C-alpha positions in Angstrom: 115.8 233.2 167.4 112.5 233.8 165.7 113.8 232.1 162.5 114.9 229.1 164.6 111.4 228.8 166.2 109.7 229.1 162.8 112.0 226.4 161.5 111.2 224.2 164.4 107.5 224.7 163.8 107.8 223.8 160.2 109.8 220.7 161.1 106.9 219.4 163.2 104.5 219.9 160.3 103.6 217.1 157.9 104.8 217.6 154.3 102.7 219.9 152.2 100.9 217.0 150.5 99.8 215.4 153.8 96.2 216.7 153.9 94.5 213.9 155.9 92.3 215.0 158.8 93.0 214.2 162.4 92.2 210.7 163.7 89.0 212.0 165.5 87.9 214.0 162.5 85.3 212.4 160.3 85.0 214.2 157.0 81.8 216.1 156.5 79.6 215.2 153.5 81.1 216.7 150.3 84.7 217.0 151.7 87.7 215.8 149.8 91.1 215.2 151.4 94.2 214.7 149.3 96.3 212.1 151.1 100.0 211.7 151.5 101.7 209.4 149.0 101.5 205.8 149.9 104.2 203.2 149.7 105.1 201.2 146.5 102.4 199.0 145.0 102.1 195.7 146.7 103.6 196.9 150.0 101.7 197.5 153.2 102.3 201.1 154.2 103.4 201.6 157.8 101.0 203.4 160.0 102.0 207.0 160.3 102.8 208.2 163.8 100.2 210.6 165.3 101.1 214.2 164.7 102.2 216.2 167.8 99.8 218.6 169.4 100.5 222.4 169.0 99.5 225.3 171.2 97.6 227.0 168.3 95.9 226.3 165.0 94.8 229.1 162.7 91.8 228.0 160.7 91.0 229.9 157.5 88.0 229.0 155.4 88.3 230.3 151.8 86.4 230.2 148.5 87.9 231.8 145.4 90.4 233.9 147.3 93.5 233.3 145.2 94.9 236.9 145.3 94.5 237.0 149.1 96.3 233.7 150.0 100.0 234.7 149.9 99.6 238.1 151.6 97.4 236.7 154.4 99.7 233.7 155.1 102.7 236.1 155.3 100.7 238.3 157.8 99.8 235.3 159.9 103.4 234.2 160.0 104.6 237.6 161.0 102.0 238.0 163.7 102.7 234.6 165.2 106.5 234.6 165.1 107.7 232.9 168.3 104.4 231.1 168.9 104.4 227.4 167.8 101.4 227.1 165.4 100.0 225.7 162.2 97.8 227.3 159.6 94.9 225.2 158.3 93.3 226.4 155.1 90.0 224.9 154.0 89.3 225.5 150.3 85.5 225.4 150.1 85.3 224.2 146.4 87.1 227.1 144.8 87.0 227.4 141.0 89.8 230.0 140.6 93.5 229.8 141.2 93.1 229.2 145.0 94.5 225.6 145.0 97.6 226.7 143.1 98.1 229.7 145.4 97.8 227.4 148.5 100.4 225.0 147.1 102.8 227.8 146.6 102.2 229.2 150.0 102.8 225.8 151.7 106.4 225.9 150.5 107.4 228.5 153.0 105.0 228.3 155.9 103.6 225.7 158.4 100.5 225.4 156.2 98.1 222.5 155.8 95.4 222.5 153.2 92.1 220.7 152.9 89.6 221.0 150.1 85.9 220.4 149.7 85.0 218.8 146.3 82.0 221.2 146.1 81.2 224.3 148.1 79.5 223.3 151.4 79.5 226.8 153.0 81.6 228.7 155.4 80.5 226.9 158.5 81.3 223.5 157.0 84.7 224.8 156.1 85.3 225.9 159.7 84.1 222.5 161.0 86.5 220.7 158.6 89.4 222.8 159.7 88.8 222.6 163.4 88.4 218.8 163.3 91.6 218.4 161.4 93.5 220.9 163.5 96.3 219.9 166.0 96.2 223.0 168.1 94.7 223.0 171.6 93.6 226.6 170.9 91.9 227.6 167.6 92.0 231.0 166.0 89.6 231.5 163.1 89.7 234.4 160.7 88.2 235.2 157.3 90.3 234.6 154.2 89.5 237.9 152.5 92.2 239.9 154.4 89.7 242.1 156.3 90.6 240.5 159.7 94.0 241.6 161.0 96.2 238.6 162.1 98.1 241.0 164.3 95.2 240.8 166.7 95.5 237.0 167.2 98.2 237.0 169.9 96.2 239.5 172.1 93.0 237.4 171.7 95.0 234.2 172.5 96.5 235.8 175.6 93.0 236.8 176.8 91.7 233.3 176.2 94.6 231.7 178.1 94.2 234.2 181.0 90.4 233.4 181.2 91.0 229.7 180.8 88.3 226.9 180.7 85.5 226.9 178.2 86.0 230.4 176.9 85.3 232.0 173.5 87.1 235.3 172.8 85.1 237.0 170.0 86.5 239.9 168.0 84.5 243.1 167.9 84.9 245.2 164.8 84.4 248.6 166.4 85.1 250.5 163.2 83.9 248.3 160.2 85.3 248.9 156.8 82.3 247.5 154.9 79.6 248.9 152.6 76.8 250.9 154.1 74.3 248.1 153.2 76.4 245.4 155.0 76.9 247.6 158.1 73.2 248.4 158.3 72.0 244.9 157.8 74.5 243.6 160.4 73.4 246.2 162.9 69.7 245.1 162.6 70.6 241.4 162.7 72.8 241.9 165.7 70.0 243.7 167.6 67.4 241.1 166.8 69.8 238.2 167.6 71.0 239.7 170.9 67.4 240.3 172.1 66.3 236.8 171.2 69.3 234.7 172.1 70.8 236.9 174.9 74.3 236.1 173.8 75.8 239.3 175.2 78.0 239.7 172.1 78.1 242.9 170.1 79.5 241.5 166.9 79.0 237.7 166.3 79.7 238.1 162.6 83.4 238.9 163.1 85.4 236.0 161.7 88.3 236.5 164.2 87.7 234.3 167.3 89.8 232.2 169.6 88.5 229.2 171.5 89.6 225.7 172.7 89.3 223.0 170.1 87.7 220.6 172.5 84.9 223.2 173.3 84.1 223.6 169.6 83.9 219.9 169.0 81.2 219.6 171.6 79.0 222.1 169.8 76.2 221.1 167.4 77.3 221.4 163.8 74.9 222.9 161.2 75.0 225.2 158.2 75.7 228.8 159.3 76.6 227.8 162.8 79.7 230.1 162.7 77.3 233.1 163.0 75.9 231.8 166.3 79.1 230.6 168.1 78.6 232.8 171.2 75.0 231.5 171.8 76.1 227.9 171.2 79.1 228.3 173.6 76.8 229.7 176.3 74.3 226.9 175.7 77.2 224.5 176.3 78.0 226.1 179.7 81.0 228.1 178.4 81.7 231.8 178.7 82.0 234.5 176.0 84.0 237.7 176.1 84.6 240.3 173.3 87.8 242.1 172.4 88.0 245.1 170.0 89.9 244.2 166.8 91.1 246.0 163.7 89.0 245.7 160.6 90.2 246.5 157.1 88.6 247.2 153.7 88.8 244.4 151.2 91.5 245.3 148.6 91.6 242.1 146.5 88.8 239.9 145.1 85.1 240.0 145.8 82.9 238.6 148.5 81.9 234.9 148.1 79.5 234.6 151.0 77.2 237.5 150.3 74.9 239.8 152.3 71.7 238.5 150.6 72.7 234.9 151.4 73.1 235.8 155.1 69.8 237.6 155.2 67.9 234.8 153.4 68.8 232.3 156.1 69.3 234.4 159.2 65.7 234.3 160.4 65.4 230.5 160.1 68.8 230.0 161.7 67.8 232.4 164.5 64.6 230.5 165.3 66.6 227.2 165.1 69.2 228.3 167.6 66.6 229.7 169.9 64.9 226.3 169.8 68.2 224.6 170.6 68.6 226.9 173.6 65.2 226.0 175.0 65.4 222.3 174.4 68.5 221.7 176.5 69.1 222.0 180.2 72.6 221.7 181.6 72.7 219.2 184.4 74.0 220.5 187.7 76.0 217.8 189.5 75.8 217.4 193.2 78.7 216.4 195.4 79.5 212.7 195.1 77.7 210.5 197.6 80.0 208.3 199.7 80.0 204.7 198.7 77.8 202.8 201.2 80.3 199.9 201.1 83.0 202.0 202.7 
């Protein structure tokens, strides 16, 4: 039965070389999309029918993660057996064997691939993936293999049970990172929580589940993925945290480093705090009866 469901999911997917974004998904600056082959020269290609919606899209931003592609795709497929889904990888300008690894992985999984011509950062990759996704729900996770895809069904079930504009954020209770990274994250989380009051113990966890429509209403900017809870609360949504597994990196090296995060965190923090204070959510009153009635 699981094999039949997986085959049905793959049948609903575009071919592996169809990498165009969704109709409502303008490409961010610096993004490059490989398009499906067109008709013979001199002929007008028929408009492709809109792709069907899916319950879930898993969006994975990657940069130079070639050895992690195949193992992580296999884990995602095993975790989501029986759940119609797609996997959307966004290659953020990789210079290693990541493109070849993604092409190979697409042969056996419901995988779509988009590629930035040059690296635009992790947030830009997440935005590209969510805009192109066909899922009503989005699950994001890092491409280094440290997030456990086995946690996705539980976070998705929590999101569906909560309903509405909800962000379910993973909480890495036991982190498998270096002492420097754990310490810097603890300090940053404390300062962020005090200033933004986002009530989230671990905003840096890449594993999150949220409605696609909610994300598309958020302001997009570099490093926004680190402030999703605060941005969702600003939008009038709700945020809950779920404990998730965290694993040590066993292949490759980090491409979005600790020093990069520290260098921009203070500026980003001030910017998000400014956004919070410069927006008031309107409270609508009950509709007034039409005087003509």
